[in-house]
C-alpha positions as CSV (number, residue, x, y, z in Angstrom):
1,M,33.5,151.6,110.3
2,K,36.0,155.1,110.1
3,K,33.4,157.7,108.8
4,K,35.3,159.2,105.4
5,T,36.0,163.0,105.8
6,A,34.5,165.0,103.0
7,A,37.2,166.3,100.6
8,V,37.8,169.8,100.8
9,P,37.3,171.6,97.6
10,K,40.2,172.8,95.3
11,C,38.6,176.7,95.8
12,D,37.9,176.3,99.8
13,R,41.7,174.9,99.6
14,A,42.8,178.2,98.1
15,V,40.8,180.3,99.4
16,E,42.3,179.1,102.8
17,A,45.7,178.7,101.8
18,Y,45.9,182.9,100.1
19,A,44.1,183.5,104.1
20,A,47.0,181.7,106.2
21,E,49.3,184.0,104.0
22,Y,47.5,187.2,103.7
23,M,47.4,186.8,107.9
24,D,50.7,186.5,108.4
25,F,51.8,189.5,106.5
26,L,49.1,191.0,108.9
27,A,50.5,189.8,112.2
28,K,54.3,191.3,110.8
29,G,52.6,194.5,109.4
30,K,51.0,196.5,112.5
31,T,52.5,199.9,111.1
32,E,53.3,201.1,107.2
33,R,57.4,200.7,108.3
34,R,56.9,197.0,108.8
35,C,54.3,196.9,106.1
36,Y,57.1,198.2,103.9
37,A,59.9,195.7,105.3
38,A,57.6,192.6,104.8
39,A,57.2,193.8,101.5
40,V,60.7,194.4,100.6
41,E,61.2,191.2,102.2
42,L,58.8,189.1,99.7
43,L,60.0,191.0,97.0
44,E,63.5,190.4,97.4
45,K,62.5,186.8,97.7
46,A,60.6,187.2,94.2
47,G,63.7,188.1,92.8
48,F,62.9,191.6,93.1
49,R,65.8,194.4,92.7
50,D,66.2,197.8,94.3
51,L,65.5,200.4,91.4
52,A,68.6,202.2,92.5
53,S,71.0,199.6,91.9
54,T,70.1,198.7,88.4
55,T,71.1,201.0,85.1
56,S,68.7,199.5,82.4
57,L,65.4,197.3,82.0
58,K,64.0,194.8,79.8
59,P,61.3,192.9,79.2
60,G,60.5,190.7,82.5
61,D,63.1,192.5,84.6
62,R,61.5,193.1,88.4
63,V,62.4,195.6,90.3
64,Y,60.9,198.1,93.6
65,R,61.9,201.8,94.5
66,G,61.3,202.5,98.8
67,Y,60.7,206.1,99.9
68,H,61.5,207.0,103.5
69,G,60.6,203.0,104.2
70,K,56.7,203.8,104.0
71,T,55.8,204.1,100.2
72,L,57.3,201.7,97.9
73,M,56.1,200.9,94.1
74,A,57.1,197.5,92.8
75,C,57.1,196.4,88.8
76,V,57.3,193.6,86.2
77,I,58.7,195.4,83.3
78,G,56.4,194.6,80.1
79,R,57.3,193.6,76.5
80,E,55.6,196.9,75.5
81,P,57.8,199.9,76.3
82,T,56.7,201.7,79.5
83,A,56.5,204.8,77.8
84,K,52.9,203.2,76.4
85,G,51.6,203.3,79.9
86,L,51.7,201.1,82.5
87,R,49.0,198.5,84.6
88,V,48.9,200.1,88.4
89,V,47.1,198.6,91.6
90,G,47.6,201.0,94.4
91,G,46.9,200.1,97.8
92,H,48.0,202.1,101.3
93,T,49.4,200.6,104.1
94,D,48.8,203.2,107.1
95,A,45.6,202.5,109.2
96,P,43.8,204.7,112.0
97,R,45.4,204.4,115.0
98,L,46.9,206.9,117.9
99,D,50.3,208.5,117.6
100,L,52.4,209.1,120.8
101,K,52.8,212.8,120.8
102,P,56.5,214.4,121.0
103,R,56.4,214.5,124.5
104,P,54.7,211.5,125.4
105,L,55.5,210.7,128.8
106,Y,53.7,212.6,131.8
107,E,52.3,211.4,135.4
108,K,48.9,212.0,137.1
109,D,47.9,210.9,140.2
110,G,50.6,207.9,140.6
111,I,49.9,207.0,137.5
112,V,52.4,207.5,134.3
113,Y,50.6,208.0,130.2
114,L,51.5,208.0,127.3
115,D,50.0,210.8,125.3
116,T,48.5,210.3,122.3
117,H,47.1,212.1,118.9
118,M,44.7,210.6,116.5
119,Y,45.6,209.6,113.4
120,G,42.5,208.7,111.0
121,G,39.3,208.8,111.4
122,I,38.1,206.7,114.5
123,K,35.3,206.1,117.3
124,K,37.0,207.0,120.5
125,F,35.2,204.9,122.3
126,Q,36.0,201.8,120.7
127,W,40.0,202.2,121.6
128,L,39.0,201.7,125.2
129,V,39.8,199.2,127.6
130,L,41.2,197.5,124.8
131,P,44.3,195.6,124.9
132,L,47.0,198.0,123.0
133,A,50.8,197.5,121.1
134,L,53.5,199.9,120.7
135,Y,55.6,199.5,117.9
136,G,57.7,202.5,115.6
137,V,61.3,203.8,116.1
138,I,63.2,206.3,117.8
139,V,65.7,207.6,115.8
140,R,68.8,209.2,118.2
141,K,70.5,212.7,117.4
142,D,73.5,210.6,115.6
143,G,71.1,209.2,113.3
144,S,70.9,205.7,115.0
145,V,67.3,204.4,114.8
146,V,65.9,202.4,117.7
147,E,62.9,199.4,117.0
148,V,60.4,199.3,119.1
149,A,57.9,196.9,119.6
150,V,55.5,196.0,122.7
151,G,52.8,193.7,123.4
152,D,52.1,191.3,120.7
153,E,55.0,189.1,121.5
154,P,54.0,185.9,124.5
155,G,54.9,187.7,128.3
156,D,54.8,191.1,126.7
157,P,53.1,193.8,128.8
158,V,50.1,195.6,126.8
159,F,49.1,199.4,127.5
160,L,45.6,200.0,128.3
161,I,42.8,203.5,128.3
162,S,40.8,203.5,131.1
163,D,37.4,204.1,131.5
164,I,34.8,204.6,134.0
165,L,32.7,201.7,135.3
166,P,29.1,202.0,134.7
167,H,28.2,202.7,138.6
168,L,29.4,205.9,138.8
169,G,29.3,206.2,134.5
170,G,25.6,208.1,134.8
171,D,27.4,211.8,133.8
172,Q,29.5,210.3,130.9
173,A,25.7,208.5,130.0
174,Q,24.0,211.5,129.2
175,K,27.3,213.2,127.3
176,T,27.3,212.4,123.3
177,Q,29.7,210.3,121.6
178,K,31.7,213.4,120.5
179,E,31.9,214.6,124.2
180,F,31.6,211.6,126.5
181,Y,35.7,210.6,125.9
182,P,37.7,213.9,124.9
183,A,40.6,213.0,122.5
184,E,42.7,214.6,125.1
185,D,42.3,212.0,127.2
186,L,42.5,209.0,125.2
187,D,46.1,208.5,126.5
188,V,47.6,205.1,127.5
189,I,48.3,204.0,130.6
190,A,52.1,203.4,130.9
191,G,52.7,202.1,134.5
192,V,52.5,203.2,138.4
193,C,56.1,203.9,138.9
194,E,56.9,207.6,139.0
195,K,57.6,209.2,135.6
196,D,61.9,209.2,135.7
197,A,61.5,205.4,136.8
198,L,59.3,204.5,133.4
199,A,62.2,206.9,131.5
200,A,65.0,204.8,132.9
201,C,63.3,201.6,132.2
202,L,63.6,202.8,128.3
203,A,67.1,203.6,128.6
204,E,67.8,200.3,130.0
205,K,65.8,198.5,127.4
206,Y,66.2,200.5,124.4
207,G,69.1,202.5,124.9
208,V,67.5,205.8,124.8
209,E,66.9,209.0,126.8
210,E,63.6,210.6,126.9
211,A,64.8,213.9,125.1
212,D,65.2,211.2,122.0
213,L,61.6,210.5,121.9
214,L,61.3,214.1,120.2
215,S,62.8,212.4,117.0
216,A,60.2,209.5,117.4
217,E,57.6,207.6,115.7
218,L,55.5,205.4,117.6
219,E,52.1,204.0,117.7
220,I,50.0,202.6,119.5
221,V,47.9,200.3,117.7
222,P,45.5,197.0,118.9
223,A,47.6,193.8,120.6
224,G,47.0,190.1,119.0
225,R,47.4,188.3,116.4
226,P,44.6,188.0,113.6
227,R,42.3,185.5,114.6
228,E,39.5,183.4,112.1
229,V,35.8,184.3,112.8
230,G,32.4,182.5,113.1
231,L,32.0,178.3,113.8
232,D,32.8,178.4,109.7
233,R,36.1,180.4,109.9
234,S,34.7,182.2,107.2
235,L,35.8,185.9,108.5
236,I,39.2,187.4,109.6
237,A,39.1,189.4,112.2
238,A,42.2,192.0,112.4
239,Y,43.6,195.5,113.1
240,G,44.4,197.2,109.7
241,H,42.8,195.4,106.8
242,D,42.0,198.9,106.0
243,D,43.5,198.8,103.5
244,R,46.3,196.1,104.0
245,V,44.0,193.6,102.3
246,C,44.2,195.4,99.2
247,A,47.7,196.1,99.4
248,Y,48.8,192.7,100.3
249,A,46.6,191.4,97.3
250,G,48.1,193.7,95.0
251,L,51.2,192.7,96.0
252,S,50.7,188.8,95.4
253,A,49.1,189.3,92.5
254,L,52.0,190.9,91.2
255,V,54.9,188.4,92.4
256,D,52.7,186.0,90.6
257,V,53.0,188.2,87.1
258,A,56.8,188.2,88.4
259,K,56.6,184.2,88.3
260,A,55.2,183.6,85.2
261,K,57.7,182.3,81.7
262,T,56.6,185.3,79.7
263,P,56.6,189.3,80.9
264,P,53.1,190.7,80.8
265,S,52.3,193.1,78.0
266,R,52.2,196.4,79.6
267,T,54.7,197.0,82.9
268,C,52.5,196.1,85.8
269,A,53.1,198.1,89.1
270,C,51.9,197.7,92.4
271,I,52.1,200.7,95.4
272,L,52.0,200.4,98.6
273,C,51.7,204.2,99.6
274,D,51.3,205.8,103.3
275,K,49.4,208.6,105.0
276,E,46.1,207.9,102.7
277,E,43.8,207.9,106.3
278,I,45.1,211.6,106.4
279,G,44.5,213.1,103.1
280,S,47.6,211.2,100.9
281,V,49.8,214.3,102.7
282,G,53.3,214.4,103.2
283,A,56.3,213.1,101.0
284,S,55.3,209.7,101.5
285,G,51.7,210.0,100.6
286,M,50.2,209.9,96.9
287,D,49.8,213.6,96.8
288,S,53.2,214.2,96.2
289,T,55.8,213.2,93.4
290,F,56.4,209.9,93.9
291,F,54.8,208.0,91.4
292,E,55.7,210.6,88.3
293,N,59.1,210.1,89.8
294,T,59.5,206.5,89.8
295,V,57.7,206.0,86.3
296,A,60.5,208.8,85.1
297,E,63.4,206.6,86.6
298,L,62.0,203.7,85.1
299,L,61.9,205.6,81.4
300,E,65.1,206.7,81.8
301,R,66.6,203.1,82.6
302,E,64.8,202.0,79.4
303,A,65.5,204.9,77.2
304,K,69.0,205.0,75.4
305,G,68.9,208.6,75.4
306,G,67.4,209.2,78.0
307,A,64.0,210.3,79.0
308,R,62.2,213.4,78.5
309,D,59.8,215.2,80.6
310,I,57.1,214.8,77.5
311,D,57.7,210.8,77.2
312,V,57.0,211.0,81.2
313,R,53.6,212.9,80.8
314,R,52.4,210.7,78.0
315,A,53.3,207.7,80.3
316,L,51.2,208.9,82.9
317,E,48.5,209.5,80.9
318,A,48.4,206.2,78.9
319,S,48.0,204.0,82.6
320,T,45.2,202.8,84.4
321,M,44.6,202.2,87.5
322,L,42.6,199.8,90.0
323,S,42.8,202.2,93.2
324,A,42.9,199.4,96.1
325,D,41.0,200.4,98.6
326,V,38.4,199.1,101.1
327,T,34.5,199.7,100.9
328,A,32.1,199.2,103.6
329,A,30.1,196.1,103.8
330,A,25.9,196.5,104.1
331,D,25.4,195.4,108.0
332,P,22.6,194.6,108.5
333,H,21.4,196.1,111.9
334,F,22.5,199.4,109.8
335,K,20.6,199.5,106.9
336,D,19.7,203.2,106.8
337,V,22.7,204.6,105.9
338,D,22.6,201.7,102.7
339,S,22.8,202.9,98.9
340,T,19.4,200.5,98.7
341,G,20.4,197.9,95.8
342,N,24.3,199.9,95.4
343,E,25.6,198.3,98.8
344,A,28.4,195.9,98.8
345,R,27.9,192.5,100.6
346,L,30.3,189.9,102.5
347,G,30.9,187.2,100.6
348,K,30.0,188.5,97.1
349,G,33.8,189.2,96.4
350,P,35.7,192.8,95.7
351,A,33.7,195.7,95.3
352,A,34.2,198.2,92.3
353,A,33.2,201.9,92.6
354,K,32.5,204.4,89.7
355,Y,32.8,207.3,92.9
356,T,33.2,207.4,96.4
357,G,33.0,211.1,97.9
358,G,30.4,212.6,99.4
359,P,26.7,213.3,98.8
360,T,27.9,215.3,95.6
361,K,30.5,213.3,94.7
362,G,32.8,215.7,96.0
363,G,36.2,214.3,96.2
364,A,35.4,211.3,93.4
365,S,37.5,210.5,90.3
366,D,34.2,209.1,89.2
367,C,35.7,207.0,86.1
368,R,34.3,207.0,82.7
369,A,32.2,204.2,81.7
370,E,34.4,203.0,78.7
371,F,37.2,202.0,81.7
372,V,34.5,200.2,83.8
373,A,33.4,198.4,80.7
374,E,37.1,197.4,80.0
375,I,37.4,196.0,83.8
376,R,34.1,194.2,83.6
377,R,35.6,192.6,80.6
378,L,38.4,191.6,82.4
379,M,37.4,190.4,85.5
380,D,34.7,187.7,83.5
381,K,37.9,186.5,81.3
382,G,39.9,186.0,84.7
383,G,37.0,184.1,86.4
384,V,36.0,186.9,89.4
385,T,33.6,187.2,91.7
386,W,33.0,190.8,92.0
387,Q,30.5,193.4,92.4
388,M,29.8,196.8,92.1
389,S,28.6,199.0,94.8
390,E,28.6,202.8,96.2
391,L,30.2,203.8,99.7
392,G,26.4,204.0,101.5
393,R,23.5,206.3,101.2
394,Q,23.3,210.1,99.9
395,E,24.3,212.4,102.4
396,K,24.6,209.8,105.6
397,G,28.2,210.5,104.8
398,G,31.4,209.2,102.4
399,G,34.7,208.7,102.2
400,G,37.7,209.1,99.3
401,T,40.6,207.2,98.2
402,I,43.5,207.9,96.4
403,S,41.9,207.7,93.3
404,K,41.7,211.2,92.9
405,F,45.6,212.2,93.3
406,M,46.2,209.4,90.2
407,A,43.4,210.3,87.9
408,R,44.9,213.8,88.0
409,Y,47.9,212.6,85.5
410,G,44.7,211.4,82.9
411,M,44.7,208.0,83.5
412,D,42.1,206.0,84.0
413,V,40.9,205.3,87.6
414,L,38.5,202.6,89.2
415,D,38.4,202.1,93.2
416,F,38.2,198.2,93.7
417,G,38.6,196.7,96.9
418,T,37.6,194.6,99.6
419,P,34.1,195.3,101.7
420,L,34.3,195.2,105.2
421,L,32.4,195.4,108.5
422,N,33.6,197.3,111.4
423,M,35.8,199.8,109.7
424,H,37.9,201.6,110.8
425,A,37.7,199.9,114.1
426,P,40.2,198.1,116.5
427,W,38.9,194.9,114.8
428,E,37.7,195.0,111.3
429,L,36.1,191.9,109.8
430,A,36.7,190.3,106.0
431,S,35.5,187.4,104.2
432,K,38.3,185.1,103.4
433,F,36.3,184.2,100.0
434,D,36.6,187.9,99.6
435,C,40.2,188.6,100.3
436,Y,41.1,185.4,97.9
437,H,39.0,187.0,95.0
438,T,40.8,190.8,95.6
439,K,43.9,189.1,94.5
440,K,42.1,187.3,91.7
441,A,40.6,190.5,90.6
442,Y,44.2,192.4,90.4
443,A,45.7,188.8,88.5
444,A,43.1,189.2,86.3
445,Y,43.6,193.2,85.3
446,F,47.7,192.3,85.5
447,A,46.8,190.0,82.7
448,G,44.9,192.1,80.5
């Protein structure tokens, strides 16, 4: 007699379906530019239009505004005027990596290398002897753009950073982690032909000259698709969970808002931003005017007589936000860095953090208790499994998010994101359950 297979619980099916969608997004989005392109594709399939192509807005309209092909803000217009404030979920899609320098090609003792520069906080040793891929764009002087993607397709070559064998590594082993592999040596093997021959390969494959690399944005990232981890397949190993896990959850939750029959009460927005890993600087970072400019564009299209500066300021102050960024999950091997009783744990849902920053809360927005209480109510109403946490024990370190750059408008902001193991490593670990409930949390917040 054939043994009956146990039925998969409905919740488990939902978790697995969402995990599959998210893993596909990660596989496509190896860089912030590719995340942007994947997000726009998803939004346009859901009926969102570029804000630049619209002249007026009404409740239920779906629009997005992009900047530099890296940062975007998507909105579903609410029943109440946007001037009364927005509900915002904001995550970032840049991730720690190695960028190529403007003049990357050089030859040393018969090996041709790509010279790199660290982007974001990494442990250098984790990038050694690891299959690596090359992604990015090369922009010619005439403005034409060449897309580069090498290392993830079947048959593609990969790149590698070499390390010394243990038999000869005695001197290296005596050095500190910072000393034993200088940042200037994190250079990627590109081939063993002559440098000029490699430049000729670039010309043949991409139609670019070596000088065109001066105006390029090329990134070295881990090669390989996201993978399920564990015999129970409950975890996802991938590059870029920080912070694409939260960015995608916000995007997915907003698309669900757009599909609802009734527009939300307040305008709901999802931000996917760039440059968080290096301080949210630059035109595409959240320390720019992108957010306030986008809100001004929304108000201008809603207001019959045009939007005044004071209207924009009032809308910003009346808005609220979940700063959608990851946090560190407690690792049983490193208990001495946990804030005992206040650490985030895998499989317990997304974690809220009233403050991040360093030992003295420096660099934090320190959300007020009234807004934390409001989020507690919304999470309970939405049936979300979640937890409260801190990012580690005092005087052991710290970290920041985009929350402080948004809180300056006077809005309430709470950090709320997925806990990770191996954060900032080439391969990070996230729980499928936590990923699913992160989206569920943002959906509950949008619902109000």
